[in-house]
C-alpha positions as CSV (number, residue, x, y, z in Angstrom):
1,M,11.1,11.0,5.6
2,L,13.3,9.3,8.0
3,F,15.5,7.8,5.3
4,D,15.8,6.8,1.6
5,F,18.3,4.1,1.1
6,P,19.2,2.4,-2.2
7,W,21.2,-0.8,-2.2
8,D,22.8,-3.0,-4.8
9,E,23.7,-6.7,-5.3
10,N,27.0,-6.2,-3.4
11,N,25.2,-5.5,-0.1
12,R,25.7,-8.8,1.8
13,E,23.7,-7.6,4.8
14,F,20.5,-7.3,2.8
15,A,21.2,-10.6,1.1
16,T,21.5,-12.1,4.6
17,T,18.5,-10.5,6.2
18,H,16.3,-11.0,3.2
19,A,17.3,-14.7,2.9
20,L,18.2,-14.4,-0.8
21,P,21.5,-14.8,-2.5
22,E,21.3,-11.4,-4.2
23,T,19.0,-8.4,-3.8
24,A,18.9,-4.8,-5.0
25,G,16.5,-2.0,-4.6
26,R,15.4,0.9,-2.5
27,V,13.9,1.2,1.0
28,V,12.2,4.4,2.3
29,M,11.1,5.0,5.9
30,L,8.3,7.5,6.3
31,E,7.7,8.9,9.8
32,Q,4.8,11.0,11.2
33,G,4.8,11.5,14.9
34,T,5.3,8.1,16.5
35,S,4.1,6.2,13.4
36,R,6.5,4.8,10.8
37,I,6.0,2.9,7.5
38,E,8.8,1.2,5.7
39,I,8.4,0.7,1.9
40,F,10.6,-1.6,-0.2
41,E,11.0,-1.5,-4.0
42,Y,13.0,-4.4,-5.4
43,R,15.0,-4.5,-8.7
44,V,16.7,-7.8,-7.9
45,P,15.1,-10.3,-7.9
46,K,12.4,-8.9,-10.2
47,P,9.1,-9.1,-8.3
48,A,6.5,-11.6,-9.5
49,P,3.5,-10.0,-11.1
50,D,0.2,-9.7,-9.2
51,I,-2.1,-12.7,-9.4
52,D,-4.8,-11.6,-12.0
53,G,-8.2,-11.4,-10.4
54,R,-6.9,-11.9,-6.9
55,R,-9.6,-11.3,-4.4
56,N,-9.3,-9.6,-1.0
57,V,-9.5,-13.0,0.8
58,D,-6.8,-14.7,-1.3
59,L,-3.4,-15.0,0.5
60,G,-5.0,-13.4,3.5
61,I,-6.4,-9.9,3.7
62,C,-3.2,-8.0,4.3
63,H,-3.6,-4.4,3.5
64,F,-2.6,-0.9,4.4
65,C,-5.3,1.6,5.4
66,F,-4.9,5.3,5.2
67,E,-7.3,7.7,6.9
68,V,-8.2,10.8,4.9
69,K,-10.4,13.9,5.3
70,D,-12.3,13.5,2.0
71,V,-12.5,10.0,0.7
72,D,-14.4,11.0,-2.5
73,A,-11.7,13.4,-3.4
74,E,-9.0,10.8,-2.8
75,Y,-10.9,8.3,-4.9
76,E,-11.0,10.8,-7.8
77,R,-7.3,11.6,-7.4
78,L,-6.1,8.0,-7.2
79,S,-8.4,6.8,-10.0
80,G,-7.0,9.6,-12.1
81,A,-3.5,8.4,-11.3
82,G,-4.4,4.9,-12.5
83,M,-5.0,3.0,-9.3
84,K,-7.0,-0.2,-9.9
85,M,-10.1,0.1,-7.8
86,N,-12.2,-2.7,-6.3
87,S,-15.3,-0.4,-6.1
88,E,-16.4,3.2,-5.7
89,P,-16.5,4.6,-2.1
90,V,-19.2,3.1,0.0
91,S,-20.7,4.3,3.3
92,Q,-21.4,2.0,6.3
93,A,-21.7,2.7,10.0
94,N,-19.6,5.8,10.7
95,I,-17.1,5.4,7.8
96,R,-16.8,5.8,4.1
97,N,-14.2,3.8,2.3
98,F,-12.9,2.0,-0.8
99,Y,-10.1,-0.5,-1.6
100,G,-7.7,-0.4,-4.6
101,R,-4.4,-1.8,-5.6
102,D,-1.0,-0.1,-5.7
103,P,1.3,-0.7,-8.8
104,D,2.6,-4.0,-7.2
105,G,-0.9,-5.3,-6.5
106,N,-0.9,-4.6,-2.7
107,L,-4.4,-3.9,-1.3
108,I,-4.9,-0.4,-0.1
109,E,-7.9,0.9,1.9
110,I,-8.7,4.6,2.0
111,I,-11.1,5.5,4.8
112,E,-12.9,8.5,6.2
113,Y,-14.4,8.5,9.7
114,F,-17.5,10.4,10.8
115,E,-18.8,11.3,14.2
116,E,-22.3,10.0,13.3
117,D,-23.5,7.1,11.2
118,A,-22.6,7.7,7.5
119,G,-24.8,4.9,6.2
120,I,-27.0,5.4,3.2
């Protein structure tokens, strides 16, 4: 982890850069090699709930994708943790993957690559 930074409503810099009169929350920057991912968790303003029944194509198909070594094991682990899944893992071309939603409703793809065609 590169950093884990909580901020409160008194942080004027965040209010300025986020174009809101008041914000509070936490930001974490994860780092692996030359890759980084920044994750925000807001307390103020309270995030809007996910749009019930939102499809992959609604609001654009913005998603995160994580490559794993055993997609079926990750499906079981994440399902057991309560992740809302779009489907079970499927095979196509040289991948096996599935999509699910994080607690905020963001679309997450979990994918495993193979040297040869993984199709059924």
